[in-house]
N, C-alpha and C positions, 0 to 999 in steps of 0.2 A: 416715757421715752420708748419709742417702738423698738422691738427687738429685731436685730438684723440677722436674717438666716443666711447661712453660707451653704453653697452647693459645691459639691466635689464632682468634677468631671473626669472621667477615666477614658483613656484612649484604648479603644477595642481593636485588637489586632486580628483582622480577618485574614484567612489564608489566601495567598497569592497564587495565581496560575503560573506554573513554571513548565518549561519544556526541557527535554533531555539535551545535554550538551554534546556537541560533536568534539569529542576529546580522545586523545591517545594517552593512556596512563601507563607509565613504566613502573612496575613494582618488583617484588622479589621473585616473582614467577618468571619462567622462561618465555612466556608469551606476553604480548602487549594487550592491555585492556582495550576493548572496543566500546568506548563510552565510559563514563565514570563508574558504572556498575557492571561493565563488560557485557551488557545485554542490549546495546543499541539496535542491533539487527532485529531483535524481537519486537522492539517498539515500531520499527518500520513495517513489520508484518502486521501488527495490530492496526496500524493506520490503513493498510491495504485491505484488511478484512472488514473494517467497520465504516469506511467512507465509500458510498456508492459511486460518486463522481470520480474520485481518485482511482478506484478499482476499474471503472469502465475505461478511463483513459489509458491506464497502464496495460490492460488487456488488449485494447485496440492497437496500442503501439507495438506490442509483441506480434500481433497478427499482421500488421503492415510491414514490419521488418522482415518477416518470413515470406510475405507476399503470397502469390498463388503457387509457390513451390520453389525449391532450390534445385539448380541445375549446374552441371559442369561440362563444358564442351570439350575440354582437353582430357578429361578423365570421367566419362559418364558413369562407370561402375562405382565410383566413390560415393555417389548418392544412394545407390541401391544396396551395396554390401553393408553388412553389420559391422559396427566398430567395437561392439562387445556382444556377449551372448544374447542380449535381449533388445538392443537398440541399434538404429542406424544413425547416421550423422545428423539428420534432421531432428530426431528426438533430442539429441544432446544439445544442439544449437538452440532449440526452442526453450529448454530449461535454462540454459546460460543466458539467453536473452531476457527472460523474466527476472533473473537475478540482477542483470545489468541495469534494467530499468528501476528496480526496487532499491538496490544498494549502491549502484554506480560501479560495480565490478562483478566478476564471475571467476569460478575455479574449475579446472579440468584435471582429473587424475589420469596420468599417462603411465601405461605399463609397457616397458621395453621388452623386446624379444631377447632370447638367451644370447644370441650373438651380438646384441647391442647395435645392430645395423639398422633396424626398423622398429617402429612402434607396433606392439602387438594389439593392445586394446586402449580404448579411450572411454572415460566415464565422466559424467557430470557430477560435481560435488556441490552440495548445498552451501552457498556462500555464508549463510548465517551461522554455520557450524565450524567455520574456520577462524583461527586467530593467528596473527602474524608473530613470528619470532623476532628477535631484536636485530637491528642492523649491525653488521660488523664494522668496527672502527677502521680496520685496515682497508677494506674494499668498498665500504658504503653500500653493501648489498645484504639482502635477507637470504639466508641459506636454508632455512627450514620453517615450516608452518605446523600448526597443531589443530587436530580435529577432535571434537567431542560432540556427541548427539545431544547433550544437555549441559550447557555452560552454567546453569543455575546450581548444579550439584556435581562439581568436579571430583568429589570423593567417590561417589557412586559411579560416575562416568569419567574416569581419568583420561585426559587428553593424550592423543597418539601423535607422535612426531612424524611428519612427512617431509622429505627433502624437496627443495624447490627444483623446478625444471632445469635440467642441465644435461645435455647429451654426454658429457664427460664424467658425470657422477656414476658411481658403481651401483647405487641403490636402484633396483629395477622399477620401483613404484615411486613416482614423483608427482609434484603438484604444480601445474601451470596456473599462476595467480596473476590476474589482470585487474587493474584498477585505473580509474580516470585520475588525471593529475589535479591536485588541489593544493594551493599554497598553504604552507605551515602544516600540512598533513603528510607524514612520511610513510605510514603503514596502511591506513584505511581510506577508502573513498568517501565522498559526500554525494548523494544523489542529486541530479540536476534540478529536481523539483523541490528541493529543501526550502526554498523561499516561500512555498505554500504550506509549510508545516502548520503554522498557526491557524490558517483558514481551514485546513483539514480537521484539526482538533476542534475548532468551533462548530464545524458541521456535525461532527460526531456528538458533541455535548448538547447541541441544539436538538438533535433528533432524540437523544436520551431524555432531555428535559420534557419534550412533548409526549414521549411514550409514557413517562411516569405520571404526567398530568392526566393522561387518558386512563391509565390503570388505576390511579388513586384519585380520580376526580372528585369523589364525594368528600374527602377530607378537607380540602381548602375551599370548597364552594358552598357548603351548607353549615348553618349553626342551628342545632335542635335543642330546645329547652323543654324539659318536662316540669310541669307545674303542680304535680300532685304529690309533692314530698320527695325526699331524698331516699332512694332505696338502698339496700345493703350492697356491699362491694360485689358479692357474687351475682346478685340480680343486675347490677350495673354492667358487669361483664357479659351477661347473657343478652341484655338489650343491645349493647354495642355490637356484639358478634352477629346478632340477628340482622341488624341494619346493614352491616357491611356485607354479609352474605347475600342479602336479598336485593340491595340497591347499589352496591359498590361495583366499580369496573365498567368497561365498555359494553359487555354483554347484557347488562341490566339497564342500559340507558333508555330513558323514555317511560319507565314504569311509574305508576302513581303510588304515593304513600298514603295508606288509609289507616286511620286511628279511630277507636271507639272510646267515648268519654262520658262521664256522668254529667258534666256541666261544661260550659264554655271556658270557665275559669281554670278548669283542670286539664284542658286540652293542650297538647304540646305546641310550642311556637317553633315554626320552621322559618328561619331567616336566610335569605340568599345573600351570601357574602359577595360584594362587588369584586370583580376580577379585572386585573389590569391587562386586558387583552387588546393590544394595539396591532391590528392586522397589517397596517402599513409599515410598522416598525419591523415585524418579522419578515415581511415580504422584501423590504429593502435589505435587511440583513442577509436573507437567503440569496438575493441577487448578487450582493457584494461578495459573499463566500464563493459562489459559483464562478464569478469572474476571476477571483484570486486564484482558485485552484486551477482553472484552465490556463491562466496566464503563467503559472509556475511550470506548466507542461508545454508552454509555447504554442498553445492552441489559438489560432486566429479566428475560428468560427465554432461556436458551440454546436451548430447544426451538424457538424461532422460526426458528433457522438450522440445524435438523437435528442439534443437539448434545444427546444424551441425558444426563440427570442421573441418577447412580447412586442407586438406591433410591426413585426417584420415578416414578410413572405419571401423566403429564400427560393430562388429559382434553381433549376438543375444546373445551369451554367455557372452560377455562383458557387454551388457546392463543388463542382468539378475544379474550379479555379482555386478555391481554398484547399481542396484535397491535394492538388498538384503542388501548391506552395508548401503545405505541411510535409509532403513527401520529400521535396528537395531540401528544405531547410531543417527538418527534424529527423525524418526517417533515414535518409541517406547518410548523414553523419553518424548515426547509430550503426548502420551497416558497415561503414568504413572502420569502426572501432572493433566490431565483433568478427567479421568474416576473415580478415587477414590472419587471425590466430588459427582458425581451422584450415585455411589454405596451407599454412606451414605444417600443422600437425598431420594433415592427411597426405601431404607430399612426403613426409617422413614415413608414414605408415605404408603407403602404396609403392614408394620407391620411384615415383614419377611426378613431375610438376602437376599440381592440382589447383584449379581456381574455381571458386563457387560464384555463381551469379544468381540473381533473384528475379522471378517474374512478378511484376507489380500486380497488386490486387485490381480486379476489374470492377468498377463501380456500376456500370450499366452494360448488360448483355443484350437487352431487347428494348424496344421503345421507339418513339418518334424522334427522328434525327433533328427535327426543328426544336425540340424541347431539351433533349439530352444527347450529347455525343456518345456514340458507341465506342467504348475503349476496351473491348474484349481482346483485341489483337495488339496489345502494346508490346513494343520490343523488350527484350531482356536487358536489364540494366546491369552493366558490369560493375563489380565492386572495386573501388579504388584500392590499389595495393600500397 
């Protein structure tokens, strides 16, 4: 009677890809955690630093929001005069604009004059370094915020309390905290590109995967057998180290491997390991990632950011049309969120009504009018109050 062999199958638990959660966590501390580990802004910064497409779109948005310059017809000196010892209002707005695109909010430190009638100085504050205090049950408002240069180590860098902006508050240093509205989020904003978070992560990991394949291409692609006996451990390490130094990495690509042997039987066998390189798969994945990232930023045409579309020859007229659509549907709503804050602050600082306007970027300043319209002299666009 034949013996029946039983096989035991085990379920192997592979690690799953997870993304940070947009959460507001109330604990024993006076401040509210920004994300489960209180480091969600740093995650946004890492995405910005490591994804080329995402960074290009964010940078372009900032440039288009500021346009060819900020002007004020009712108070021209407000654009020229310094709002603190080192910066004018354009410098402050530019930094706040980058924070607004990255995080969905921005912060301004306001210093009141001694008589409390005007604002003395205005400073930009890094939004990633601010944590919100808790909402008062009586008034449903936040009365203070907390600043720390490093939220990873609050013992070494203890948070400093800053009162929220209020002209009636006695504290001369206050924080103007602005965030976009998001249902179920009471303290912190969610950036409008958050739907493209997975695509940005995949783009970063894909580039990292290909980089490691190039740097360590010898390891998964070749199998080398020595047929002249098994050397000692020290000799094995010397041989492996010599092969890696001489033939590993992208700088040594294309070099020939030469060996000297007493007979054919003792020569090393070098076997090429088949690689699962599917060019169509990676190309399709790259195209899908690009579309997802651009869609999360509400970009209608990739050509606006220097990304060519295969099989399509975009004309100058099409680029101008897409640019105008992007300006009206994306850039102007951003401007309507940012500039009213500084209209208010600068009016309090200068003691006279101040309204900032933006000169749109000029796409073409020279060229044939039959191919591309000259838009150098566009009118100044007023910001909705």
